[in-house]
C-alpha positions, 0 to 999 in steps of 0.5 A: 401471782396475785392480782389486786384489781378492783372493778368499781366502774360506774357508767352513766346513760346519756338522755336527751329530752326534746325541749327539756333540760335534764341530767342523770348519773348511771350505775353499772347495774342500769339503775338511774340515780342522783338526778339533778338539774345542770346549768347550761351555757349558750353555744357560743362558749363551746369553743372555749371548753374541751370538745370530744367527738370520738371514742379516742378523744374521750378516752384520752381525756380520762387518761389525762385526768388519771395521770394528773390525779384530777378528780373532776372534769367536764367536756363537751360531746359534739357530733360524736361518732359512735355509740356514746353509751358503749364508749362510756362502758368500755372506757370505764372497764379499761381504766379500772381493769386493764390500764396500768395506772388506772388499775393501780390508782382508780377506785371508781369512775362516774359519768354525769351527762346532760344535753342540749339539742346541739351538744351535750355536757359530760362530767367525769368524776374519778375516785382514787384509792391512792393519794396524789403523794403516793402517785408522785412517788411512782418511779417510771422505768424504761430499762433494766439498767434504770430499774437496777439503779432505782433498786439500789437506792431503795435497798441502800436505805432499807426501804420497805416499799417501792412502786414502779411504772414499768414501760416496755419491760416484761417479766415472769414472777421468777425473772422479776425476783431474780432481777431484784435479788441480783440488784440487792446483792451487788452492794454487800454492805447493805445486802443484809437481813432480807426476809421477803419480797412480795410483788403485786402487778397492776393489771399483770406482768404480762401487760405491755405496761404495768405498775409494780408494787414491791413490799420488802420485809426485813429480819431486823430493825432499820437501826440494827441493819445500819449498825451491821452495815457499818460493821461490814464496811469497817471489817472490810477496811481492816482486812484490806490494809494488808493488800495495799499495793498489790496487783489485781491478781495478787489481790484476788489471791489475797481475798481467796487466801483470807477466806480459806484461812478464816471463814467456815463455809457451810457447803450444805446451805446451797441445797436450801437455796436450791429448794427455795429457788433462792427465796430463803430469808437472808440470814447472816449465813447468806450475807457478808456479815457471816463471812467478814464478822461471824466468820461462818457463811454459806456460798452466797455469804462468802461471795458477798464478803469477797465482793465487799473486799473488792469494793473496799479495794476500789475494784468494780465487780458484779455478782453473778448467779447461775448453776454448777454441778446441778446446784445454784452457784455464785461467782464474781465477774470483773471487767479488765482491759484483757477481758472478763475475770471470773473470780470464784471465791467459794469454789472447792475445785482446787486440789491440794498442792505441795511444795518440794519439801512436801508442805501445802502450798497456800491456796490460790484463787480460781479465776480466768481471763476470758471472753463473755461466752465462757460464762456458759461453762458455769451453767453447763 
């Protein structure tokens, strides 16, 4: 994955000149610049200012500034324990390269230092690469469930960008993509036209905390996507009128029968899904649009179409992505009082059955009531 970290920290050296008042800014290269006089205050105002005595308190001051998008702050260095110059270098490096919010927001940090015999003033100046409005738009995420909820809101409006402060969540690039695309799939009416998702992590996904910038591109304009979304909802409503008053089992049979009778399934398209690790552009072949409107779809489109019908019927369900016969496979799970129903609307595992007169029996849905452990059967 790519990293977008710019190291642009500028560090100031502390200088104390006996009997003389002086100040300087110090560049990372070790050259002095921007020499200026500072106004000093008598010792009796020290208690009214921010006082720093250790590396951790100084680091905390800089962190507070970043989280508040504060550009300048002056603190008092008094009885400092440790090497102040080394602390400034370490804090600058950490905040611009390994701190999650710092590496995402901060362009550079400049420390300006001046001193008296009893204490020193340190002014911290921070330049930002993002605006305060951009920072305020970051979602803080503590759980996978919370992440999924935010993603749904983003995808339902066909937003092209989302930024997340991930706290305590860890992903590989593939795991993250799987989590995001799963959230996208759960709402078929808006799971359409997806072209590409690009992730950039600050500082990296391996960090305990990181900022995730997600850019989403679509195959068509937002206006067109919204029009297609309305068509999917309308088609689902029309189809489901014939299933009113049926039991759950009967509704699943109805959906499977409708798909079998009306949708041409492209069985070869799942090889594309396998070859691209499901990163292919989500044309209508892979969406509910293909199944319910164009009446031609690959397995993902069939499953999306089936879930759109379940949504219209008011049946809560979720799409699951796994492996079957060494190829990617998708199915639907429905939680009931009797257990989990695994509904496989695109399956070909039904042998043709004949009635007593030799006529084909209408196909029935493949589903089973079982415990959660049965999901493993789909990946064995």
